[in-house]
Structure formats: C-alpha cells, structure tokens
N, C-alpha and C positions, 0 to 999 in steps of 0.2 A: 653482533656491535650494539653497542648502545649508546644513545649521545649524550654528550653534554649537558643539562638542563641549561646550562647560564649561555650557551650558545645557539641553544632554541629560537630563546628567549628574544636575542639579540636578534635573531634571522624572522621570528615572525613579526618583529616591528616594521622589520627591512621590505617583509614579504607584503604589510596592508600597502604600501607606497611603491610598489614595483611595477613598473609598465611594460607592456612588450616593446620589443622593438622592431621603428617603424621599418615599414617596407617588406615584413614578414607575411610570407604565403598561404592560402587558407585549404592547400592540399595536406589529404592525407599525411603525405612524404616527408611537410615540413614542419607536422606536429612534436617530433620525438626532438627535433633539430631547435625548432623555435623553445622548448622548455631547456632544453639544457642551457642555449640560450640564455634566457631567463635567471636562471642557479647561475652561471658565472655573475651577470647582471647585480644581482644580490650579494653575490662572495660567498655563497656556499660550498665548499671544496667535493668533490667529487665522494671522496670518504662519508661526509656526513649526507649529504645525497644517497649514496645506497645505506647509511644506517638509517635513516626516514623515512627510503622503501620499506626497507625489510620491518622496520617497526607497526607502520601503514598495515601492512602485509599479513604480517601476526597477527594487531588488532580487527580485521576482517576476518581470518579465522578464526580468532578467538569468539566472536560475534555469532558466526556461524553455527559455530558447533552449537554457543549459548541456545541460538533461536531452534536451532534442528533437533536442538537435545528429546525432548516429549516425543518427535515420533520418530526415534531411531530404532526404537524393538519394533514398530509397527514396516519401520522401511525394509529392514536388514531383515525378516521371516528368520531372524535366529532365535529371536524372544517369546516368551511362555506365551503359551497360547491363551491365559486369561487378558493380556493384553490388548492384543489384535483386537480378541471378540471386544473387549471395553471401545473400541475405536471403531470400530464397524456401530455398535451399539449407539455411540455419541452423531454419528454422522447420517445414520438414520434415524435419528430422533429431532436433528438439525433439518434433514428432509421433510422430515412429516410436520414439525411443526412451518414450514415455508409451504409447502403446500396447503394447510392448512388455513395460514394466514391468507394464500391466495382465493382461497373456498370463498371465504368471509367475506374477503375487497367483492369479491363479482356477489356473494348473496348481499349486500349491505346497496350496492348499485341498483342494483337490482329490486330491492324494497320499495328504494328511493325513487323510481321511474315509475313503479307501482300509485305510489302517494301523490306522483305528481299528476297519474291518470285518475285515481280516484274521485278529486273533489270534484273533476267536469262531468261524470258522471251523476254524482249524488248530485248538481246541479241540475242537470238536465234533465233528471228525476224529481225532484222539487218543482222541477217549473210546468215539467207533465200532473203532477198530482194537483197541484195549484188550479191548471188550466182544468180538470177535470170538476173541483169544486163548483167552479163558476161557471 
C-alpha cells in the first residue's frame, strides 16, 4: 500500500506537536497501546498507519541490502574464490596495519623514556669529569 503524500505532510506537522496521553504507563506491555493511542490522537487511520509501517520496513530492508551488498559474496560462501581471497587479504592488511601502529607507539614511548633518562646520565657524567679536572 502506498501512502498519499499530501496526507503524510499534514500528519508530519501534527506529529511534531503531538504529546503522549497523560497517565500512560511505562511497562513494555503498555507501549504498543500507547503508540496506537498516540496515532489515534493525531488522526492517523489504521490503513495509513499500516501503510507507513510497511514503507518504513521496506526502507530498512533496502538500506540493509545496500549496506551488506559488498560483503554478501563472502558471507554466502557461494561466490567466486577470488572475492573471498581478496576479502581475507584486506582483513589481514588491516590487522597488520593495527599491529604495526601499536608497535610503533610502544617504540616511541620507550625512546621517549630513554631520552628522559639520558640527560641525567650526561649531567652526572659531566659533573664527574669536571670534578676530576679540578
């Protein structure tokens, strides 16, 4: 069922100003009933409500298919082996990148700690050298 675009425009403007009925419960059993009461108070018929729900579900399915399309050949196991192999190589490259990045961070931290210790050693060495001269 397709919804009427003019009908939807009036409903959207009404939905922004709609509020929940007072005294509504917060239990999970009351939520569907609250939603139906809210739709009725906004003047949405049951047919329009079903149409909007169907449109929303179709939109979500379309978006999921669009987002999952690139990896569908890997997950289905029926695609060509070249695509699965390319996906495995990409995954391994990403893992290597992350591993090397962590290693470089550890190395930089270690070098920074060494440089903090080095000036103390140099200063103490210079003091010893100066003390020996005099």
